[in-house]
Residue, then its C-alpha position, 0 to 999 in steps of 0.5 A: m928055759i926048764v922053770k917056763v917048761s915046768v909052768l906052763i906044763g904044771y898050770f895045763l896039768v891043774v886045767l886038765a885035772i879040773g876038766l877031769v873031776a867035772r866031766t859028764r858021761w860020754k852018753s849024757t844028754p845035750e842038756t847035761y853036756f851042753l848046759a850043766n843041767r841049766q844050774f848055774g848061780t851067781l858065782i859060777l854064772l858071773a865066772t863062766m860069762t866073764a871068762t868066756n868072754f875075756s880072751a885071747f883079745t883081752v889079753f894080748g889084743t887089748s894090750g896090743a890096742g894099748y901100745r898102739d892108741g893108748y889110754a884112749f883105747f880104755p872107755i872102750m873096753g871098760f865102760g863100752t863092755g861094762f855098758m853092755a851087762l845091761t842087756f842082760w837084764i833085756i834079753g836075758r832072763k827073757i831068753r832064759r824063761v822061754g829056754s827052760d819052759n822049752q827045753l831050749v839049748t842052742p840060740p838057734e832053738l830060740v828063733k825056732t821057737l820064736y818065729k815058728s820058722p826051721s828056715l830061720s832056726l838055719l840061717f841064723a845058725v850059719v850066721m852064728i857059726i861063720f862068724t865065731i869061726p875067725y873069733l875062735a881063729l884068734q884064740p890059737m893065734a894069741a897062743g902061739y905069738a905066748l908060746e913063741e915068745l916065752v919059750g921059742l916054740p915055733y908059732f904054729s906048733g903053740c897053735v896046736l898045742v894049746t888047741g889039743i889040750i882044750l879039745l882033752y877036757t871039752l871032749r870029756g867035760g862038757l858045760r861042767a868042765v868048762a865053766w870051773t875052768d872057767l873059774f880057776q882061769g878067770i881069777l888066774m887071769f886077773v891076779l896075774l894081769a894085775v901082778s904084771m902091771f904092777m911089775v912093769a910099772g915098779h921096773f919104771g920106778g912106779f907107775v905114776e913115774a913110768n906113764q909121766k915118761v911116757l907121756a914125755s915121749n908119746p902124750e898123743l897115748f894120753s888123748r883121744p884120739g889116741g896114738s893113731g888117731k883113729y878113735t875119734l867120737g864117732i870111731w866111740f859112738s860105734f864101738l858102744m853100739l858093737w859091744f852092746f849089741c854084737d856081745p849078747m850074740f856071742p852064741q857062748l855068751f847067749q848060751r849061758f842064760f840058758a844055763a843060768r838057775d834063775d833071774k836073780a843069777i842073771g840080774k846079780t851078774m849084770l851088777l857084778y860085770p861092769l865092776v869087773c870090767t872096769v877093773l880088769f881092762f886097766f890091766p893089759i892097757s896099762i901095761g900096753v902103754m908103759g911097754h913104749l919104755a922098753y920097746p919103743d918101735l913096734v908096730g902093727k901085728g907086732a904090738d899084739k905082742i908086747l905083754p909077753m915081749v915087755m914081762i919076759g924082759i924085766s921079770g924072772d923065768f918063774m914070773a913070765a911064765l906065769v904071767i903068759s899063762a895068764g894070757i893062755a887061760a884068757l884064751m883057753s877059757t874063750m876058745d873052749s867055750q866057743l867050741l862047745t856053743l857051736s858044737s851044740i849048734f851043729t848037733r841040735d840045729i844042722m844034723p837034724m836037718v841033714r839026718g833027719r831026725e832029732i839027735k838024742t845023746s851028745i857024741g855028735g856034738r863032741v865030733a863037731v868040736i875036733f871038727l871045729s878046732l881044725a878050723g880054727l887051726a887053719l885059720a890062724y895058720k896064717p893069720p891076715a890082720t891084727i887081733l883087733q881088726i879080725a875080731t871088729q869083723t866079726f863082732t859085727g857080723l854076728a850084731v846083724l843077729f840082735p833084731t831079730v832077738i830083740f824083737g821076737l822077744y818082745l813083739k805080740r806077733v813076729y814074721a819069720l820073713a821080717a828076721i830072714s830079710s834083716i839078717l840078709v840085708g844086714e849080712t849083706v851091707l857088711l860084705m860090701f863095706y868090706l869089699k870096699l863098696l861102701p865107706s863107713g865115714p866117720f862111724l865103724s861099719v857096725v852103725w850103718v849094719l845095724l840100721a840097715a839091719v834094723s829097718t828092714y825088720l820093722a818095714i817088713h813087719i809093718v807092711l805084714a801086720a798091715r795086711s794080717e789087720t793086726l798092726q796097732f799104733a800105741l806108745p811103746g811100753w819102755l818109752k815111759d820107763r824111768y830108767f830107759w831114759l836114766f840108761s839113755f842119758l848114761f850113754v850120752l853122757s859118755l860121748d865126752f866130746w869136752s875132754w877130747r885131745v885132752a892129755e893132762p892133768l894126770f890124775f895118779g899117772v893117768p889122764y882125769w877122763v880115766g877116772y870119769f869113766v870109773l865113776l859113769s861105771i859107778l854109776q851105772t852099777v847104782i841104777m842097776v840096782w835101784l833097776i832091780r829092786k824096781k823090777 
């Protein structure tokens, strides 16, 4: 026990030290505190983009999904989130340019600049906050699970402990401290997850042999639709849509576009992101699958604890503590960014409307960090569902914002009414699905929610443009772009219906279709290299 506690204390002290070294002044400007003066190059931008996006969901939720559903979850995470990197090019560069030209700090400020509508900006801010707080709550939830398994700390005490540590360096350091701790925690997470996978495999006779043993007892874990039978072709299509439209709307990811030094940094980050996703997500999913050999009877939320359970069971105290630290690193690197971004929205978009004037310092944002932390803890106190279930619902609510952003960036003339209506209709449809008033059929609700949001936006836009006599019918330029068709073809190739329900043959212990998606990620990167060189 002393070894476990010592490792955890050492890890926490290192994180706090990095945050202290990278701190900002208490009365620093919002641009310094929230955006680190817009100076992130490729290395730090990639590190903070990946670390802030790879959360408790990545380590605990993904390993839990791997336990429940097997390798069917790998394409959803490895290829699906990597494919989303294309949005860095589509909207990320434009967001950076508009933000730099207008000294913008928050996502709602971008919307206000594009549409000239304070009401739309406020609605955008409220939606971001409402749907990010449940996602924020996943981080202390996972911390509570991990520390409970590792050192026997009561679940909620673990939630409070990790939240308090995050508060210490986020309050003092701002985005600069968050980004440098992200770099450290991201590297730690990557290395220790890889070590964990090889340790688990070695314990059961090697990676190939361990997977063959699981195949003999649980063959459903090696084919779609997975162990629970829910990852049908329609659900796979839905997750591709969910990640593509939702991930760039994570406020903490969105704000990183403002912090990029230039378009070159965003472009290189886009190139490397699919590779990171493909490799990183393979580790926890594989651990979840092989975890059946040690704990064959976990169900529901219990599966989200599989990674700490199996590591504590097969390794010594020192290694187990290190691996749990990797999971805690993942959730801390997301929660600190969520707190920082949401506090900037409170400071820049909510408080000025309440007080009637612009806030010139970052002090209000630091206070908001405390209240947001308490809100996350309140939701984490009694988690209502699995990490994956909570994440999917909150992600869909954020995806509704995508049409407002992309149309605002690309249409020559925009109307606030179209964007407001799109958001309200989309969230209303989501609420109806949540209350089970509508059936989602073969898809996740995100497909129908986005269809409603996009249709509403375009319908109202066309009517208003026609009334103002500015409506022009012309073939959109992107339809003539070869890269649009190349990426569309890649998307079609990812819907590999021909390999459905195929568990064998195995290739190095995994179904051959896992390798197929690795090749698709490589092809995606090659096309993106051509895209950057051409454009």
